[in-house]
C-alpha positions, 0 to 999 in steps of 0.5 A, a space after each residue: 288721274 286724281 288731283 289733290 289741291 291746296 287752294 289759298 282763296 284768301 289770307 284767311 281761307 285755305 281750302 283743300 279739295 280733290 278732283 277726280 281727274 286733271 282738268 283739260 285747261 286752265 279755264 276748266 280748272 277755274 270753273 271747277 274751283 268756282 263750283 267746288 268752293 262757291 266762288 264769285 268774281 274774276 281771279 287768276 291762278 298761281 301755283 307753287 313751282 317745286 323746280 324753283 323752291 316753291 316760288 309762285 308762277 302764273 298758271 298759263 298751261 294746265 300741263 305746268 301743274 305738278 302731278 298728283 298734288 299742287 298748291 294754288 294761290 288765287 289772285 283776285 281782280 281789283 274790280 271783281 264783283 265779289 270778294 273771296 269768302 272769309 272764315 272767322 279767325 276762331 274757326 281758321 283751322 276748320 274747313 268751311 263751306 258756304 251754307 248750301 241751298 239745295 237746288 236738287 237732290 244732290 247738288 248745293 249752291 252757295 248762300 251769300 248770307 250765311 256761313 256754316 262750318 262743314 267739312 267738304 272732303 269725304 275721303 282721307 287723302 292719300 298721300 296726306 298733304 303735309 302743310 307748309 310750316 312757319 318760315 323759320 321751321 321750313 328753313 331749318 327743315 330744308 337745311 336739315 334735308 340737305 345735310 341728311 342727303 349728304 351725310 345721313 345725319 338727322 336733324 336735332 328736333 327742338 321742342 319749338 320745332 316739334 310743337 310747330 310741326 304737331 300743331 300744324 298737322 293737328 289742324 290740317 287733320 282735324 279739318 278733314 276728320 275729327 277722329 282719324 283712325 290708327 292707319 290714317 294717323 300713321 299715314 300722316 307720320 309716314 308722309 311727314 318723314 317722306 317729305 322731310 327725311 331729316 325727321 326720320 327717327 334713328 334705329 331699325 324701325 319704320 322711322 316714324 313710329 314716334 311721330 305717329 304717337 306724338 301726332 295721336 296725343 297732339 290731336 287729342 289735346 287739340 280736340 280737348 281745346 276745341 271741346 272747351 271752346 264749345 266746338 260741337 262735334 267734340 264737345 258732345 263727348 265732354 262728360 263731367 266727373 261723377 255724371 251718371 247715365 239713366 242706368 246709374 252707370 258711369 260708363 261713357 259712350 263716345 259719340 263720333 263718326 263711325 260710318 263715313 260721316 264727314 259732318 257728324 255734328 257741325 257748329 251752328 251757322 254764323 250769327 245763329 244760336 240754338 234759340 234762333 235755329 229753333 225759330 227757323 225750325 218752327 218756320 220750316 214746320 209751318 211751311 210743311 203744313 201748307 198745301 202748296 209748299 215753298 220747296 225753295 224755302 224748305 231747302 233753305 231752312 233745312 240747310 240753316 238748321 242742319 247743325 241743330 238737327 244733327 245735335 238732336 239726333 246724336 245727343 238725344 237719339 229721339 224716336 222716328 215718330 218724334 223726328 217726324 213731328 219736329 222735322 217733317 221735311 227730313 222725310 221728303 225724298 229730296 231732303 233725304 238725299 240732301 241730308 245724306 249729302 250734307 252728312 257725307 258729301 256724297 250723292 245718295 241716289 247717284 252713288 248707290 245706283 252706280 255702285 249697284 250697277 258696277 257690281 250687280 253682274 258679279 254679284 249674280 255670278 257669285 250667287 250662282 257659283 256659291 248657291 249650293 252653300 246656302 239654303 233654297 232661298 238663293 236658288 229660288 231667287 235666281 230662278 225668279 230672275 231667270 224667268 224675267 224677259 223684260 226690264 232685265 237691268 231693273 231685275 238684276 238690281 233687285 236680285 242683287 240686293 235681295 241676295 245680299 243678306 243671304 250671301 253674307 249670312 244675315 236674316 233677309 226676312 227681317 229686311 224684305 217684307 211682303 204682304 198682300 194688299 188685303 192684309 193688315 199692314 200693322 201685322 206685317 210691320 209689328 216688331 220691325 225696326 228697319 225694313 222694306 215692305 212690298 205690297 202685292 195684289 191679292 188677286 192673281 189671274 191664271 199663269 200670271 205673276 203677282 203685281 206690285 201695288 206699293 213699295 214702302 220703307 218701315 222704321 220702328 214699326 211704322 211706314 215712313 215713306 211709300 209709293 216708291 217705284 221699286 226695291 232698289 230705290 227704296 233701299 237707297 232711301 232707307 240707307 239715306 234715312 239711317 244716316 239722316 236719323 243716325 240709326 244703328 244698323 240692325 244687328 241681324 242685318 249689319 253685314 248687309 248694310 256694311 257691304 253697301 256702305 263699304 263696297 257700293 258707297 265707298 264711305 269707309 276705308 275699313 270693314 269687318 273680316 266678313 265683308 273683307 272676305 266678301 269683297 275679295 270674292 266679289 272682285 276675284 274672277 269667278 
């Protein structure tokens, strides 16, 4: 059972984290908090006990924690070796974590010298944790709930009460997501009325429609204030009156996360600006030119320069060649995974392979049941799989991916490219925006199958990454690069990538009707 926690690390730092399972002991909970929040030093844990009006109690037994979600307070030992991290007052409403030093492709370890402001929650919480409001508002709400329970009378919401509620909700929501969708905003309004029934609107409606509308506009006003203050993710959407784009049009394209990017354009790390970050980028570029590269230094500089890199790819939309020149480290295998984790907080390879393995058997079974509805390509694909006698798991992964664009009616020839090792590569990659190239040995002996010489990723007609072990690994790296470079999914392959994004990676809560139908078929027993 999942556990949602609101952790008061210090008076200036309150974090929200989600654990996939409830820890088995208080010690294990302390270890989880230290790992997820980057904490050092000794601390005790207190929790708000709902049986005593949310009064604080020392957590002595893990079973004392309220089920589902809980509010924790960390009590630091006076002789602790390190004080709890603090967040600057001008960013107190924005979730923050320490800038990470990536020790592997998917894990971060906190840096003690640099703080950067990034979100750490990859999914919208359900239910949404309604924050604790100021003491006077909480008192009025508590009295109002008592009256509502006895007499069914609603609380008379004054302007001050409403502004306090909306302000706190906007800050809490923005700390998770800058641009929540309609369903997410509605879920907050619904949970607000559920926790405080005295706020329910009279009438035969849902009782929270008005609150949802108010939250929507308050969040828009909050983004405007942050934009004026220079907060990167929303400031990128500020357009001056009369400003025209390159085509002479006044149309404004809103730049916001659309594919589950948690950290779309984070602010620069503390004590850094664009000029100092450019200096760090130059150090990184010089290190990449060395034969014996200092991978620890590369990882550190990639962490520090993350905000500058995201600002470039989102605002300027450079060509892949330009990114290779300015950010060569971004195309290292380890850094593709690390960048994906910075953007989405998810482990690229682990999540992708787990999702693929979870659905591969169902996919192949679905392909067999529905193969008559498709052209001969699906039948040929399944026949090739049936001929395999070794390494079945690997072949199952490959066939699952190769059949995916066929099943969702995309053009698989635009994604999966094949050539012989004697063919000119330029001819195969010409006109290819996004693709995976498999190079086969030209000479094939009698009664033998073609040998794969190389598997490579193609972006904008160039081979970006090669010598990959297999097609599933190449697909995972390609997916990570699309996020790292902020590239749109190709129109002729959008449903294939959307299926991976929504079903395998679980990055988005909504999807197109075609993928929704595909997911229903996939989860239905066939």
